[in-house]
Z-matrix of the N, CA and C atoms (Angstrom, degrees):
N
C 1 1.445
C 2 1.528 1 108.89
N 3 1.324 2 118.00 1 133.49
C 4 1.454 3 119.63 2 177.98
C 5 1.528 4 110.95 3 -73.00
N 6 1.322 5 115.46 4 147.16
C 7 1.460 6 120.67 5 179.36
C 8 1.530 7 109.88 6 -72.75
N 9 1.305 8 115.61 7 141.68
C 10 1.465 9 121.17 8 176.63
C 11 1.520 10 106.90 9 -93.52
N 12 1.301 11 116.54 10 114.36
C 13 1.459 12 120.49 11 -176.68
C 14 1.518 13 113.21 12 -100.40
N 15 1.309 14 117.26 13 -25.85
C 16 1.456 15 119.88 14 178.54
C 17 1.528 16 108.88 15 -155.36
N 18 1.319 17 114.63 16 161.87
C 19 1.450 18 120.46 17 177.28
C 20 1.514 19 108.82 18 -123.96
N 21 1.288 20 116.14 19 159.62
C 22 1.456 21 122.24 20 176.45
C 23 1.527 22 107.75 21 -133.73
N 24 1.347 23 116.11 22 78.04
C 25 1.460 24 118.44 23 -176.37
C 26 1.528 25 111.16 24 -69.79
N 27 1.308 26 115.02 25 146.08
C 28 1.461 27 120.48 26 173.61
C 29 1.521 28 108.09 27 -82.51
N 30 1.294 29 117.11 28 121.20
C 31 1.457 30 120.31 29 179.82
C 32 1.517 31 111.04 30 83.05
N 33 1.308 32 115.41 31 -135.70
C 34 1.464 33 122.47 32 -175.43
C 35 1.523 34 109.77 33 -84.66
N 36 1.323 35 116.95 34 135.99
C 37 1.461 36 123.11 35 175.54
C 38 1.531 37 108.39 36 -82.72
N 39 1.325 38 116.73 37 99.09
C 40 1.459 39 120.74 38 -174.40
C 41 1.521 40 112.79 39 -69.40
N 42 1.320 41 118.09 40 -25.70
C 43 1.464 42 120.39 41 174.17
C 44 1.514 43 110.75 42 -62.84
N 45 1.335 44 116.37 43 -44.04
C 46 1.467 45 120.96 44 177.81
C 47 1.528 46 109.97 45 -64.54
N 48 1.328 47 116.34 46 -41.75
C 49 1.468 48 120.17 47 -179.46
C 50 1.526 49 110.05 48 -60.52
N 51 1.326 50 117.82 49 -44.45
C 52 1.462 51 120.11 50 -178.79
C 53 1.522 52 112.18 51 -67.94
N 54 1.343 53 117.06 52 -39.65
C 55 1.464 54 119.81 53 178.43
C 56 1.514 55 111.44 54 -64.29
N 57 1.317 56 116.96 55 -46.04
C 58 1.465 57 120.40 56 -179.67
C 59 1.526 58 110.43 57 -67.75
N 60 1.330 59 117.28 58 -37.15
C 61 1.462 60 120.50 59 176.91
C 62 1.524 61 110.32 60 -61.78
N 63 1.322 62 117.39 61 -43.90
C 64 1.459 63 121.00 62 -179.54
C 65 1.526 64 111.03 63 -61.08
N 66 1.323 65 116.74 64 -51.61
C 67 1.466 66 120.76 65 -177.07
C 68 1.523 67 110.85 66 -65.10
N 69 1.319 68 117.47 67 -44.10
C 70 1.463 69 121.05 68 -178.71
C 71 1.526 70 111.04 69 -65.57
N 72 1.315 71 116.94 70 -39.20
C 73 1.464 72 119.51 71 179.36
C 74 1.520 73 111.08 72 -65.18
N 75 1.315 74 117.45 73 -39.35
C 76 1.468 75 120.06 74 178.12
C 77 1.520 76 110.12 75 -65.23
N 78 1.328 77 116.90 76 -47.40
C 79 1.466 78 120.63 77 -175.77
C 80 1.523 79 113.06 78 -71.00
N 81 1.317 80 117.16 79 -38.89
C 82 1.465 81 120.60 80 -176.15
C 83 1.527 82 111.37 81 -97.71
N 84 1.316 83 116.67 82 -37.09
C 85 1.455 84 120.42 83 -174.91
C 86 1.517 85 115.05 84 -71.31
N 87 1.320 86 117.50 85 -35.74
C 88 1.472 87 120.25 86 -179.73
C 89 1.523 88 111.97 87 -60.15
N 90 1.336 89 118.95 88 -48.70
C 91 1.466 90 117.80 89 176.39
C 92 1.530 91 113.08 90 -63.61
N 93 1.324 92 117.81 91 -34.01
C 94 1.464 93 119.97 92 178.72
C 95 1.521 94 110.55 93 -63.95
N 96 1.320 95 116.95 94 -44.52
C 97 1.469 96 120.88 95 178.47
C 98 1.528 97 110.17 96 -63.92
N 99 1.316 98 116.83 97 -42.08
C 100 1.475 99 120.07 98 -179.52
C 101 1.529 100 111.28 99 -63.97
N 102 1.321 101 116.90 100 -45.20
C 103 1.470 102 120.18 101 -179.41
C 104 1.528 103 110.56 102 -68.24
N 105 1.322 104 117.27 103 -38.52
C 106 1.462 105 120.44 104 179.61
C 107 1.523 106 112.14 105 -66.16
N 108 1.320 107 117.48 106 -24.29
C 109 1.469 108 120.12 107 -178.09
C 110 1.528 109 112.91 108 -86.01
N 111 1.312 110 118.29 109 -9.74
C 112 1.471 111 120.54 110 -175.91
C 113 1.533 112 112.74 111 -60.41
N 114 1.332 113 119.80 112 -49.43
C 115 1.470 114 117.62 113 -176.88
C 116 1.525 115 114.74 114 -76.16
N 117 1.317 116 118.55 115 -4.61
C 118 1.459 117 121.54 116 -176.65
C 119 1.520 118 111.90 117 -96.41
N 120 1.317 119 115.19 118 153.70
C 121 1.454 120 121.19 119 173.73
C 122 1.523 121 107.70 120 -102.12
N 123 1.307 122 115.26 121 103.58
C 124 1.462 123 121.25 122 179.14
C 125 1.522 124 106.87 123 -110.21
N 126 1.330 125 115.22 124 93.90
C 127 1.464 126 120.39 125 -168.84
C 128 1.527 127 114.15 126 -81.19
N 129 1.319 128 118.01 127 -23.97
C 130 1.465 129 119.50 128 -178.39
C 131 1.523 130 110.15 129 -118.19
N 132 1.329 131 114.80 130 161.60
C 133 1.464 132 119.29 131 177.40
C 134 1.518 133 111.16 132 -66.04
N 135 1.322 134 116.39 133 -31.40
C 136 1.461 135 119.98 134 177.44
C 137 1.522 136 110.56 135 -64.74
N 138 1.315 137 116.81 136 -44.11
C 139 1.467 138 120.75 137 178.70
C 140 1.526 139 110.60 138 -63.15
N 141 1.320 140 116.67 139 -40.70
C 142 1.467 141 120.22 140 178.48
C 143 1.521 142 111.72 141 -64.07
N 144 1.335 143 116.12 142 -43.80
C 145 1.463 144 120.70 143 -179.23
C 146 1.524 145 110.82 144 -65.68
N 147 1.330 146 116.99 145 -44.28
C 148 1.462 147 119.87 146 179.75
C 149 1.524 148 111.46 147 -64.09
N 150 1.320 149 117.24 148 -38.37
C 151 1.456 150 121.02 149 176.95
C 152 1.527 151 110.39 150 -63.68
N 153 1.312 152 116.69 151 -45.96
C 154 1.468 153 120.59 152 -179.46
C 155 1.525 154 111.16 153 -62.89
N 156 1.320 155 117.02 154 -38.33
C 157 1.463 156 120.24 155 179.36
C 158 1.526 157 110.62 156 -68.51
N 159 1.329 158 116.96 157 -43.97
C 160 1.465 159 119.96 158 -179.06
C 161 1.529 160 111.55 159 -64.09
N 162 1.301 161 117.34 160 -49.70
C 163 1.467 162 120.66 161 -179.13
C 164 1.528 163 109.91 162 -69.98
N 165 1.322 164 117.19 163 -41.13
C 166 1.456 165 120.85 164 179.51
C 167 1.511 166 112.62 165 -62.11
N 168 1.323 167 117.67 166 -35.45
C 169 1.465 168 120.87 167 178.57
C 170 1.522 169 111.01 168 -65.17
N 171 1.315 170 116.86 169 -40.78
C 172 1.467 171 120.65 170 177.96
C 173 1.528 172 110.15 171 -66.25
N 174 1.321 173 116.51 172 -43.73
C 175 1.465 174 120.33 173 178.65
C 176 1.523 175 110.12 174 -62.57
N 177 1.335 176 117.73 175 -43.96
C 178 1.461 177 121.92 176 179.75
C 179 1.539 178 110.06 177 -60.45
N 180 1.323 179 116.90 178 -46.57
C 181 1.462 180 121.28 179 -178.62
C 182 1.527 181 111.33 180 -62.31
N 183 1.321 182 117.30 181 -47.30
C 184 1.466 183 120.44 182 -179.91
C 185 1.530 184 111.34 183 -65.17
N 186 1.319 185 116.85 184 -38.01
C 187 1.463 186 120.27 185 177.59
C 188 1.523 187 110.44 186 -65.64
N 189 1.323 188 117.22 187 -43.37
C 190 1.470 189 120.63 188 179.87
C 191 1.525 190 111.12 189 -62.18
N 192 1.315 191 117.19 190 -42.18
C 193 1.467 192 120.39 191 177.83
C 194 1.525 193 110.22 192 -62.72
N 195 1.322 194 116.64 193 -45.27
C 196 1.463 195 120.38 194 179.55
C 197 1.522 196 113.03 195 -62.59
N 198 1.319 197 117.22 196 -44.10
C 199 1.467 198 121.02 197 179.99
C 200 1.523 199 110.32 198 -66.49
N 201 1.325 200 117.02 199 -40.65
C 202 1.465 201 120.25 200 178.35
C 203 1.531 202 110.87 201 -62.34
N 204 1.322 203 116.43 202 -45.38
C 205 1.468 204 119.70 203 179.97
C 206 1.518 205 110.66 204 -64.39
N 207 1.324 206 116.93 205 -37.83
C 208 1.470 207 120.10 206 176.29
C 209 1.524 208 110.89 207 -62.96
N 210 1.337 209 116.52 208 -45.74
C 211 1.473 210 120.09 209 -179.31
C 212 1.524 211 110.55 210 -64.61
N 213 1.302 212 116.76 211 -38.03
C 214 1.465 213 120.38 212 178.55
C 215 1.520 214 111.23 213 -68.37
N 216 1.326 215 116.99 214 -39.11
C 217 1.463 216 121.34 215 177.68
C 218 1.522 217 111.40 216 -65.33
N 219 1.335 218 116.68 217 -42.26
C 220 1.470 219 121.24 218 -178.38
C 221 1.528 220 111.97 219 -73.33
N 222 1.319 221 117.83 220 -19.84
C 223 1.469 222 121.22 221 -179.17
C 224 1.473 223 107.73 222 -77.19
């Protein structure tokens, strides 16, 4: 099998979008979740985990939309 050295995707490269979304969400989303949790009383680990998942999902979605729009604009 020949080695694949490069790709030429039609339109937006969704692999790049997902990689950048993952890294950006970790770097930007973690502090957002931490700061958003400060005024709340999260007494159990379950409450903390559910809060992180709910807020993290919104951050992930907004980041993915932003990265996709950026990739589409740059294409």
